[in-house]
Biopython code that builds the backbone (N, CA, C, O; Angstrom):
import numpy as np
from Bio.PDB.StructureBuilder import StructureBuilder

atoms = [
    (1, "MET", "N", (38.169, 45.119, -53.531)),
    (1, "MET", "CA", (38.775, 44.289, -54.344)),
    (1, "MET", "C", (40.061, 44.220, -54.318)),
    (1, "MET", "O", (40.592, 45.330, -54.284)),
    (2, "SER", "N", (40.874, 43.208, -54.322)),
    (2, "SER", "CA", (42.379, 43.039, -54.004)),
    (2, "SER", "C", (43.303, 43.714, -55.098)),
    (2, "SER", "O", (42.700, 43.779, -56.169)),
    (3, "ARG", "N", (44.385, 44.156, -55.147)),
    (3, "ARG", "CA", (45.196, 44.542, -55.869)),
    (3, "ARG", "C", (45.400, 43.491, -56.848)),
    (3, "ARG", "O", (45.467, 43.841, -58.026)),
    (4, "SER", "N", (45.531, 42.031, -56.504)),
    (4, "SER", "CA", (45.867, 41.045, -57.567)),
    (4, "SER", "C", (44.844, 40.614, -57.929)),
    (4, "SER", "O", (45.060, 39.804, -58.831)),
    (5, "LEU", "N", (43.549, 40.739, -57.662)),
    (5, "LEU", "CA", (42.355, 40.358, -58.347)),
    (5, "LEU", "C", (42.087, 41.168, -59.632)),
    (5, "LEU", "O", (41.768, 40.709, -60.728)),
    (6, "ILE", "N", (42.303, 42.641, -59.247)),
    (6, "ILE", "CA", (42.251, 43.808, -60.088)),
    (6, "ILE", "C", (43.244, 43.819, -61.338)),
    (6, "ILE", "O", (43.011, 44.280, -62.455)),
    (7, "ALA", "N", (44.627, 43.084, -60.794)),
    (7, "ALA", "CA", (45.596, 42.822, -61.950)),
    (7, "ALA", "C", (45.224, 41.765, -62.932)),
    (7, "ALA", "O", (45.516, 41.867, -64.124)),
    (8, "ALA", "N", (44.704, 40.946, -62.527)),
    (8, "ALA", "CA", (44.145, 39.327, -63.248)),
    (8, "ALA", "C", (42.857, 39.780, -63.773)),
    (8, "ALA", "O", (42.635, 39.193, -64.832)),
    (9, "VAL", "N", (42.074, 40.458, -63.509)),
    (9, "VAL", "CA", (40.842, 41.246, -64.464)),
    (9, "VAL", "C", (41.381, 41.963, -65.827)),
    (9, "VAL", "O", (41.072, 41.842, -67.012)),
    (10, "VAL", "N", (42.358, 42.791, -65.101)),
    (10, "VAL", "CA", (42.926, 43.619, -66.299)),
    (10, "VAL", "C", (43.813, 42.925, -67.291)),
    (10, "VAL", "O", (44.039, 43.350, -68.424)),
    (11, "LEU", "N", (44.232, 41.969, -66.840)),
    (11, "LEU", "CA", (45.141, 41.425, -67.692)),
    (11, "LEU", "C", (44.342, 40.015, -68.836)),
    (11, "LEU", "O", (44.729, 39.494, -69.881)),
    (12, "ILE", "N", (43.128, 39.821, -67.986)),
    (12, "ILE", "CA", (42.443, 38.803, -68.804)),
    (12, "ILE", "C", (41.565, 39.795, -69.948)),
    (12, "ILE", "O", (41.270, 39.358, -71.061)),
    (13, "PHE", "N", (41.223, 41.108, -69.516)),
    (13, "PHE", "CA", (40.399, 42.086, -70.279)),
    (13, "PHE", "C", (41.300, 42.206, -71.552)),
    (13, "PHE", "O", (40.769, 42.014, -72.646)),
    (14, "ALA", "N", (42.756, 42.540, -71.469)),
    (14, "ALA", "CA", (43.722, 42.798, -72.077)),
    (14, "ALA", "C", (43.842, 41.705, -73.226)),
    (14, "ALA", "O", (43.890, 42.018, -74.416)),
    (15, "LEU", "N", (43.887, 40.302, -72.732)),
    (15, "LEU", "CA", (44.064, 39.292, -73.485)),
    (15, "LEU", "C", (42.943, 39.129, -74.295)),
    (15, "LEU", "O", (43.168, 39.122, -75.506)),
    (16, "ALA", "N", (41.580, 38.972, -73.857)),
    (16, "ALA", "CA", (40.543, 38.749, -74.254)),
    (16, "ALA", "C", (40.243, 39.840, -75.617)),
    (16, "ALA", "O", (39.699, 39.504, -76.669)),
    (17, "ALA", "N", (40.671, 40.988, -75.329)),
    (17, "ALA", "CA", (40.533, 42.193, -76.450)),
    (17, "ALA", "C", (41.309, 41.729, -77.529)),
    (17, "ALA", "O", (40.877, 42.055, -78.635)),
    (18, "GLN", "N", (42.306, 41.077, -77.506)),
    (18, "GLN", "CA", (43.136, 40.904, -78.620)),
    (18, "GLN", "C", (42.066, 39.566, -79.463)),
    (18, "GLN", "O", (41.809, 39.566, -80.667)),
    (19, "LEU", "N", (41.696, 38.760, -78.685)),
    (19, "LEU", "CA", (40.859, 37.678, -79.504)),
    (19, "LEU", "C", (39.484, 37.996, -80.165)),
    (19, "LEU", "O", (38.886, 37.283, -80.970)),
    (20, "VAL", "N", (39.107, 39.182, -79.678)),
    (20, "VAL", "CA", (37.759, 39.702, -80.140)),
    (20, "VAL", "C", (38.035, 40.040, -81.606)),
    (20, "VAL", "O", (39.184, 40.402, -81.863)),
    (21, "SER", "N", (37.125, 39.973, -82.629)),
    (21, "SER", "CA", (37.143, 40.538, -83.840)),
    (21, "SER", "C", (37.098, 42.135, -83.628)),
    (21, "SER", "O", (36.817, 42.679, -82.560)),
    (22, "GLN", "N", (37.411, 42.764, -84.784)),
    (22, "GLN", "CA", (37.103, 44.436, -84.669)),
    (22, "GLN", "C", (35.542, 45.142, -84.606)),
    (22, "GLN", "O", (35.081, 46.142, -84.055)),
    (23, "ALA", "N", (34.988, 44.060, -85.481)),
    (23, "ALA", "CA", (33.833, 44.342, -85.606)),
    (23, "ALA", "C", (32.903, 44.317, -84.238)),
    (23, "ALA", "O", (31.879, 44.996, -84.150)),
    (24, "ASN", "N", (33.415, 43.393, -83.104)),
    (24, "ASN", "CA", (32.721, 43.422, -81.666)),
    (24, "ASN", "C", (33.201, 44.600, -80.830)),
    (24, "ASN", "O", (32.425, 45.053, -79.989)),
    (25, "LEU", "N", (34.534, 45.196, -80.999)),
    (25, "LEU", "CA", (34.863, 45.963, -80.134)),
    (25, "LEU", "C", (34.192, 47.165, -79.808)),
    (25, "LEU", "O", (33.479, 47.637, -80.694)),
    (26, "PRO", "N", (34.275, 47.822, -78.624)),
    (26, "PRO", "CA", (33.606, 48.833, -78.228)),
    (26, "PRO", "C", (33.919, 50.015, -79.163)),
    (26, "PRO", "O", (35.002, 50.086, -79.745)),
    (27, "LYS", "N", (32.816, 51.071, -79.315)),
    (27, "LYS", "CA", (32.989, 52.309, -80.211)),
    (27, "LYS", "C", (34.097, 52.980, -79.647)),
    (27, "LYS", "O", (34.865, 53.544, -80.425)),
    (28, "ASN", "N", (34.299, 53.016, -78.530)),
    (28, "ASN", "CA", (35.502, 54.107, -78.024)),
    (28, "ASN", "C", (36.943, 53.255, -77.864)),
    (28, "ASN", "O", (38.025, 53.833, -77.758)),
    (29, "GLY", "N", (36.781, 51.683, -77.863)),
    (29, "GLY", "CA", (38.100, 50.943, -77.930)),
    (29, "GLY", "C", (37.810, 50.449, -76.659)),
    (29, "GLY", "O", (36.921, 50.733, -75.856)),
    (30, "VAL", "N", (38.888, 49.521, -76.630)),
    (30, "VAL", "CA", (39.303, 48.400, -75.430)),
    (30, "VAL", "C", (39.666, 49.269, -74.269)),
    (30, "VAL", "O", (39.268, 49.102, -73.116)),
    (31, "VAL", "N", (40.627, 50.409, -74.779)),
    (31, "VAL", "CA", (41.384, 51.298, -73.694)),
    (31, "VAL", "C", (40.720, 52.757, -74.133)),
    (31, "VAL", "O", (41.399, 53.579, -74.748)),
    (32, "PRO", "N", (39.406, 53.000, -73.786)),
    (32, "PRO", "CA", (39.125, 54.554, -73.781)),
    (32, "PRO", "C", (39.790, 55.514, -73.302)),
    (32, "PRO", "O", (39.867, 56.534, -73.987)),
    (33, "ASP", "N", (40.387, 55.472, -72.138)),
    (33, "ASP", "CA", (40.548, 56.673, -71.668)),
    (33, "ASP", "C", (42.105, 56.362, -70.751)),
    (33, "ASP", "O", (42.675, 55.282, -70.594)),
    (34, "GLU", "N", (42.466, 57.603, -70.295)),
    (34, "GLU", "CA", (43.688, 57.295, -69.549)),
    (34, "GLU", "C", (44.077, 56.395, -68.445)),
    (34, "GLU", "O", (45.155, 55.805, -68.373)),
    (35, "ALA", "N", (42.791, 56.319, -67.307)),
    (35, "ALA", "CA", (42.832, 55.543, -66.487)),
    (35, "ALA", "C", (42.962, 54.065, -66.824)),
    (35, "ALA", "O", (43.877, 53.465, -66.259)),
    (36, "THR", "N", (42.237, 53.438, -67.601)),
    (36, "THR", "CA", (42.422, 52.354, -68.291)),
    (36, "THR", "C", (43.997, 51.986, -68.767)),
    (36, "THR", "O", (44.677, 50.995, -68.500)),
    (37, "ALA", "N", (44.218, 52.841, -69.348)),
    (37, "ALA", "CA", (45.738, 52.738, -70.196)),
    (37, "ALA", "C", (47.044, 52.616, -68.874)),
    (37, "ALA", "O", (48.170, 52.130, -68.979)),
    (38, "VAL", "N", (46.430, 53.209, -67.749)),
    (38, "VAL", "CA", (47.498, 53.220, -66.843)),
    (38, "VAL", "C", (47.258, 51.912, -66.153)),
    (38, "VAL", "O", (48.212, 51.226, -65.787)),
    (39, "ALA", "N", (45.842, 51.493, -65.935)),
    (39, "ALA", "CA", (45.786, 50.433, -65.187)),
    (39, "ALA", "C", (46.449, 49.093, -65.695)),
    (39, "ALA", "O", (47.054, 48.304, -64.969)),
    (40, "VAL", "N", (46.225, 48.943, -67.173)),
    (40, "VAL", "CA", (46.633, 48.093, -67.974)),
    (40, "VAL", "C", (48.068, 48.011, -67.957)),
    (40, "VAL", "O", (48.491, 46.856, -67.921)),
    (41, "ALA", "N", (48.983, 48.981, -67.973)),
    (41, "ALA", "CA", (50.710, 49.019, -67.883)),
    (41, "ALA", "C", (51.022, 48.690, -66.768)),
    (41, "ALA", "O", (52.063, 48.042, -66.660)),
    (42, "GLU", "N", (50.153, 49.049, -65.413)),
    (42, "GLU", "CA", (50.565, 48.672, -64.125)),
    (42, "GLU", "C", (50.556, 47.133, -64.100)),
    (42, "GLU", "O", (51.419, 46.590, -63.410)),
    (43, "VAL", "N", (49.670, 46.363, -64.781)),
    (43, "VAL", "CA", (49.848, 45.158, -64.669)),
    (43, "VAL", "C", (50.983, 44.271, -65.261)),
    (43, "VAL", "O", (51.422, 43.211, -64.815)),
    (44, "PHE", "N", (51.379, 45.013, -66.458)),
    (44, "PHE", "CA", (52.182, 44.514, -67.336)),
    (44, "PHE", "C", (53.712, 44.877, -66.613)),
    (44, "PHE", "O", (54.670, 44.105, -66.586)),
    (45, "PHE", "N", (53.680, 45.807, -66.230)),
    (45, "PHE", "CA", (54.770, 46.528, -65.596)),
    (45, "PHE", "C", (55.478, 45.186, -64.212)),
    (45, "PHE", "O", (56.641, 44.842, -64.002)),
    (46, "GLN", "N", (54.448, 44.839, -63.674)),
    (46, "GLN", "CA", (54.797, 44.002, -62.554)),
    (46, "GLN", "C", (55.160, 42.629, -63.400)),
    (46, "GLN", "O", (55.347, 41.658, -62.668)),
    (47, "HIS", "N", (55.261, 42.440, -64.486)),
    (47, "HIS", "CA", (55.739, 41.161, -64.985)),
    (47, "HIS", "C", (57.243, 41.442, -65.518)),
    (47, "HIS", "O", (57.988, 40.540, -65.901)),
    (48, "VAL", "N", (57.535, 42.599, -65.496)),
    (48, "VAL", "CA", (58.927, 42.913, -66.069)),
    (48, "VAL", "C", (59.566, 43.802, -64.916)),
    (48, "VAL", "O", (60.789, 43.740, -64.784)),
    (49, "PHE", "N", (59.045, 44.383, -64.318)),
    (49, "PHE", "CA", (60.024, 45.453, -63.203)),
    (49, "PHE", "C", (59.812, 45.035, -62.222)),
    (49, "PHE", "O", (58.763, 44.396, -62.130)),
    (50, "SER", "N", (60.641, 45.165, -61.052)),
    (50, "SER", "CA", (60.591, 44.903, -59.445)),
    (50, "SER", "C", (59.104, 45.846, -58.964)),
    (50, "SER", "O", (58.516, 46.681, -59.652)),
    (51, "ARG", "N", (58.891, 45.553, -58.081)),
    (51, "ARG", "CA", (57.467, 46.474, -57.407)),
    (51, "ARG", "C", (58.389, 48.079, -56.927)),
    (51, "ARG", "O", (58.049, 49.261, -56.993)),
    (52, "GLU", "N", (59.665, 47.392, -56.443)),
    (52, "GLU", "CA", (60.430, 48.998, -55.976)),
    (52, "GLU", "C", (60.447, 49.949, -57.022)),
    (52, "GLU", "O", (60.234, 51.150, -56.856)),
    (53, "THR", "N", (60.774, 49.247, -58.410)),
    (53, "THR", "CA", (60.854, 50.206, -59.594)),
    (53, "THR", "C", (59.598, 50.854, -59.845)),
    (53, "THR", "O", (59.590, 52.077, -59.981)),
    (54, "ILE", "N", (58.228, 49.998, -59.947)),
    (54, "ILE", "CA", (56.969, 50.532, -59.991)),
    (54, "ILE", "C", (56.819, 51.696, -59.638)),
    (54, "ILE", "O", (56.830, 52.732, -60.304)),
    (55, "ALA", "N", (56.615, 51.452, -58.128)),
    (55, "ALA", "CA", (56.311, 52.353, -57.083)),
    (55, "ALA", "C", (57.296, 53.609, -57.075)),
    (55, "ALA", "O", (56.978, 54.723, -56.658)),
    (56, "LYS", "N", (58.653, 53.227, -57.647)),
    (56, "LYS", "CA", (59.158, 54.458, -57.625)),
    (56, "LYS", "C", (59.029, 55.596, -58.313)),
    (56, "LYS", "O", (59.466, 56.672, -57.907)),
    (57, "PHE", "N", (58.373, 55.418, -59.480)),
    (57, "PHE", "CA", (57.617, 56.160, -61.066)),
    (57, "PHE", "C", (56.400, 56.591, -60.596)),
    (57, "PHE", "O", (55.855, 57.439, -61.302)),
    (58, "GLN", "N", (55.639, 56.137, -59.294)),
    (58, "GLN", "CA", (54.182, 56.643, -59.416)),
    (58, "GLN", "C", (54.257, 58.100, -58.932)),
    (58, "GLN", "O", (55.055, 58.553, -58.111)),
    (59, "PRO", "N", (53.017, 58.933, -59.768)),
    (59, "PRO", "CA", (51.877, 58.194, -60.627)),
    (59, "PRO", "C", (52.314, 58.078, -61.624)),
    (59, "PRO", "O", (53.354, 58.681, -61.889)),
    (60, "TYR", "N", (51.525, 57.040, -62.815)),
    (60, "TYR", "CA", (51.587, 56.836, -63.850)),
    (60, "TYR", "C", (50.614, 57.829, -64.737)),
    (60, "TYR", "O", (49.541, 58.330, -64.402)),
    (61, "HIS", "N", (51.196, 57.927, -65.734)),
    (61, "HIS", "CA", (50.202, 59.271, -66.725)),
    (61, "HIS", "C", (50.411, 58.354, -68.418)),
    (61, "HIS", "O", (51.274, 57.608, -68.878)),
    (62, "ALA", "N", (49.207, 58.877, -68.887)),
    (62, "ALA", "CA", (49.105, 58.263, -70.353)),
    (62, "ALA", "C", (48.731, 59.327, -71.315)),
    (62, "ALA", "O", (47.772, 60.059, -71.066)),
    (63, "GLN", "N", (49.535, 59.477, -72.565)),
    (63, "GLN", "CA", (49.112, 60.611, -73.391)),
    (63, "GLN", "C", (48.354, 59.602, -74.680)),
    (63, "GLN", "O", (48.655, 58.411, -74.769)),
    (64, "LEU", "N", (47.418, 60.207, -75.572)),
    (64, "LEU", "CA", (47.027, 59.392, -76.738)),
    (64, "LEU", "C", (47.596, 60.181, -78.019)),
    (64, "LEU", "O", (47.415, 61.388, -78.180)),
    (65, "GLU", "N", (48.225, 59.451, -78.809)),
    (65, "GLU", "CA", (48.608, 59.893, -80.234)),
    (65, "GLU", "C", (48.270, 59.051, -81.098)),
    (65, "GLU", "O", (48.736, 57.947, -80.816)),
    (66, "GLU", "N", (47.561, 59.055, -82.200)),
    (66, "GLU", "CA", (47.227, 58.626, -83.572)),
    (66, "GLU", "C", (46.601, 56.989, -83.245)),
    (66, "GLU", "O", (46.791, 56.007, -83.962)),
    (67, "GLY", "N", (45.835, 57.028, -81.993)),
    (67, "GLY", "CA", (45.431, 55.790, -81.567)),
    (67, "GLY", "C", (45.882, 54.901, -80.560)),
    (67, "GLY", "O", (45.334, 53.884, -80.133)),
    (68, "VAL", "N", (47.360, 55.622, -80.119)),
    (68, "VAL", "CA", (48.187, 54.778, -79.348)),
    (68, "VAL", "C", (48.181, 55.404, -78.113)),
    (68, "VAL", "O", (48.310, 56.627, -78.060)),
    (69, "TRP", "N", (48.025, 54.612, -76.927)),
    (69, "TRP", "CA", (48.637, 55.233, -75.514)),
    (69, "TRP", "C", (49.697, 54.910, -75.089)),
    (69, "TRP", "O", (49.960, 53.710, -75.007)),
    (70, "THR", "N", (50.638, 55.899, -74.686)),
    (70, "THR", "CA", (51.874, 55.754, -74.027)),
    (70, "THR", "C", (51.779, 55.989, -72.936)),
    (70, "THR", "O", (51.572, 57.153, -72.594)),
    (71, "VAL", "N", (51.901, 54.930, -71.966)),
    (71, "VAL", "CA", (51.996, 55.278, -70.771)),
    (71, "VAL", "C", (53.233, 55.353, -69.983)),
    (71, "VAL", "O", (54.178, 54.598, -70.213)),
    (72, "TYR", "N", (53.254, 56.274, -69.029)),
    (72, "TYR", "CA", (54.947, 56.615, -68.407)),
    (72, "TYR", "C", (54.739, 57.280, -67.153)),
    (72, "TYR", "O", (53.788, 57.984, -66.814)),
    (73, "GLY", "N", (55.885, 56.919, -66.440)),
    (73, "GLY", "CA", (55.968, 57.250, -64.895)),
    (73, "GLY", "C", (56.466, 58.696, -64.774)),
    (73, "GLY", "O", (56.839, 59.430, -65.690)),
    (74, "THR", "N", (56.394, 58.973, -63.388)),
    (74, "THR", "CA", (56.541, 60.478, -62.962)),
    (74, "THR", "C", (58.063, 60.228, -62.349)),
    (74, "THR", "O", (58.282, 59.280, -61.595)),
    (75, "LEU", "N", (59.349, 61.403, -62.842)),
    (75, "LEU", "CA", (60.201, 61.007, -61.991)),
    (75, "LEU", "C", (60.089, 62.240, -61.020)),
    (75, "LEU", "O", (59.593, 63.341, -61.257)),
    (76, "LYS", "N", (60.638, 61.805, -59.943)),
    (76, "LYS", "CA", (60.507, 62.848, -58.634)),
    (76, "LYS", "C", (61.709, 64.211, -59.005)),
    (76, "LYS", "O", (62.706, 64.137, -59.722)),
    (77, "GLN", "N", (61.245, 65.271, -58.321)),
    (77, "GLN", "CA", (62.174, 66.465, -58.647)),
    (77, "GLN", "C", (63.578, 66.307, -58.335)),
    (77, "GLN", "O", (64.166, 65.967, -57.309)),
    (78, "GLY", "N", (63.877, 66.571, -59.243)),
    (78, "GLY", "CA", (65.635, 66.532, -59.221)),
    (78, "GLY", "C", (66.306, 65.334, -59.629)),
    (78, "GLY", "O", (67.531, 65.226, -59.579)),
    (79, "SER", "N", (65.389, 64.256, -60.108)),
    (79, "SER", "CA", (65.648, 63.102, -60.636)),
    (79, "SER", "C", (66.351, 63.274, -62.092)),
    (79, "SER", "O", (66.164, 64.297, -62.751)),
    (80, "ARG", "N", (67.220, 62.147, -62.579)),
    (80, "ARG", "CA", (67.546, 62.083, -63.799)),
    (80, "ARG", "C", (66.986, 60.650, -64.223)),
    (80, "ARG", "O", (66.567, 59.745, -63.501)),
    (81, "GLY", "N", (67.097, 60.712, -65.538)),
    (81, "GLY", "CA", (66.930, 59.164, -66.198)),
    (81, "GLY", "C", (65.174, 59.104, -66.780)),
    (81, "GLY", "O", (64.452, 60.055, -67.081)),
    (82, "GLY", "N", (64.925, 57.913, -66.787)),
    (82, "GLY", "CA", (63.908, 57.128, -67.333)),
    (82, "GLY", "C", (62.809, 56.819, -66.460)),
    (82, "GLY", "O", (62.788, 57.242, -65.304)),
    (83, "THR", "N", (61.855, 56.075, -66.967)),
    (83, "THR", "CA", (60.679, 55.627, -66.144)),
    (83, "THR", "C", (60.208, 54.618, -66.918)),
    (83, "THR", "O", (60.332, 54.750, -68.135)),
    (84, "PRO", "N", (59.531, 53.325, -66.349)),
    (84, "PRO", "CA", (59.060, 52.267, -67.220)),
    (84, "PRO", "C", (58.102, 53.036, -67.937)),
    (84, "PRO", "O", (57.549, 53.976, -67.365)),
    (85, "MET", "N", (57.757, 52.666, -69.482)),
    (85, "MET", "CA", (56.978, 52.904, -70.358)),
    (85, "MET", "C", (56.125, 51.581, -71.109)),
    (85, "MET", "O", (56.509, 50.421, -71.259)),
    (86, "LEU", "N", (55.117, 52.081, -71.422)),
    (86, "LEU", "CA", (54.551, 50.941, -72.169)),
    (86, "LEU", "C", (53.360, 52.035, -73.283)),
    (86, "LEU", "O", (52.784, 53.104, -73.081)),
    (87, "ARG", "N", (53.424, 51.026, -74.522)),
    (87, "ARG", "CA", (52.658, 51.510, -75.844)),
    (87, "ARG", "C", (51.374, 50.528, -76.090)),
    (87, "ARG", "O", (51.446, 49.357, -76.463)),
    (88, "ILE", "N", (50.292, 51.196, -75.826)),
    (88, "ILE", "CA", (49.259, 50.345, -76.082)),
    (88, "ILE", "C", (47.867, 50.591, -77.037)),
    (88, "ILE", "O", (47.358, 51.649, -76.668)),
    (89, "LYS", "N", (47.217, 50.075, -77.951)),
    (89, "LYS", "CA", (46.431, 50.559, -78.793)),
    (89, "LYS", "C", (45.098, 50.641, -78.370)),
    (89, "LYS", "O", (44.524, 49.666, -77.886)),
    (90, "LYS", "N", (44.485, 51.892, -78.538)),
    (90, "LYS", "CA", (43.413, 52.287, -77.711)),
    (90, "LYS", "C", (41.936, 51.216, -78.381)),
    (90, "LYS", "O", (40.926, 50.845, -77.783)),
    (91, "GLN", "N", (42.316, 51.004, -79.638)),
    (91, "GLN", "CA", (41.022, 50.216, -80.097)),
    (91, "GLN", "C", (40.996, 48.813, -79.596)),
    (91, "GLN", "O", (39.946, 48.510, -79.028)),
    (92, "ASP", "N", (42.144, 47.648, -79.696)),
    (92, "ASP", "CA", (41.911, 46.577, -79.490)),
    (92, "ASP", "C", (42.737, 46.168, -78.118)),
    (92, "ASP", "O", (42.673, 45.044, -77.621)),
    (93, "GLY", "N", (43.387, 47.068, -77.675)),
    (93, "GLY", "CA", (44.434, 46.666, -76.452)),
    (93, "GLY", "C", (45.566, 45.836, -76.627)),
    (93, "GLY", "O", (45.954, 45.194, -75.651)),
    (94, "GLN", "N", (46.310, 45.717, -77.976)),
    (94, "GLN", "CA", (47.393, 45.430, -78.351)),
    (94, "GLN", "C", (48.303, 45.982, -77.546)),
    (94, "GLN", "O", (48.215, 47.208, -77.495)),
    (95, "VAL", "N", (49.185, 45.480, -76.872)),
    (95, "VAL", "CA", (50.339, 45.944, -76.070)),
    (95, "VAL", "C", (51.681, 46.026, -77.234)),
    (95, "VAL", "O", (52.106, 44.918, -77.561)),
    (96, "LEU", "N", (52.223, 46.979, -77.739)),
    (96, "LEU", "CA", (53.030, 47.390, -78.996)),
    (96, "LEU", "C", (54.438, 47.248, -78.541)),
    (96, "LEU", "O", (55.334, 46.681, -79.166)),
    (97, "GLU", "N", (54.535, 47.862, -77.312)),
    (97, "GLU", "CA", (56.214, 47.643, -76.455)),
    (97, "GLU", "C", (56.133, 48.038, -75.137)),
    (97, "GLU", "O", (55.225, 48.747, -74.703)),
    (98, "ILE", "N", (56.966, 47.645, -74.542)),
    (98, "ILE", "CA", (57.478, 47.951, -72.965)),
    (98, "ILE", "C", (58.903, 48.214, -72.576)),
    (98, "ILE", "O", (59.710, 47.317, -72.819)),
    (99, "TRP", "N", (59.177, 48.926, -72.208)),
    (99, "TRP", "CA", (60.385, 49.433, -71.856)),
    (99, "TRP", "C", (60.683, 50.204, -70.809)),
    (99, "TRP", "O", (59.747, 50.604, -70.118)),
    (100, "HIS", "N", (62.100, 50.591, -70.456)),
    (100, "HIS", "CA", (62.365, 51.710, -69.516)),
    (100, "HIS", "C", (63.065, 52.418, -70.185)),
    (100, "HIS", "O", (63.975, 51.940, -70.863)),
    (101, "SER", "N", (62.729, 54.064, -70.137)),
    (101, "SER", "CA", (63.362, 54.788, -70.833)),
    (101, "SER", "C", (64.398, 55.118, -69.891)),
    (101, "SER", "O", (64.509, 54.586, -68.787)),
    (102, "ARG", "N", (65.495, 56.413, -70.563)),
    (102, "ARG", "CA", (66.516, 56.445, -69.903)),
    (102, "ARG", "C", (66.606, 58.092, -69.687)),
    (102, "ARG", "O", (67.534, 58.580, -69.043)),
]
sb = StructureBuilder()
sb.init_structure("model")
sb.init_model(0)
sb.init_chain("A")
sb.init_seg("    ")
for serial, (resi, resn, name, xyz) in enumerate(atoms, 1):
    if name == "N":
        sb.init_residue(resn, " ", resi, " ")
    sb.init_atom(name, np.array(xyz, "f"), 0.0, 1.0, " ", f" {name:<3s}", serial, name[0])
structure = sb.get_structure()
């Protein structure tokens, strides 16, 4: 499956999640794990940051706190600064914010 197709599927998945009522959401949430959170974030990052910027901070990781995933990139050894970041709700997939930390 091509990266473009995967990105489109993830984006559609995220948008559809916002339209589904809470009663119909999966028990474990629309974004149940770190891998899903990172995949969703990478789709949104493509619309905000350049490909070079996204690639520069791979691999991406996510931490879950109080029902919200925070996705962040990896700084290379000796680097200073921040990375692309995104916060997304586990239960319904709502993207709360996207930014580049410092």
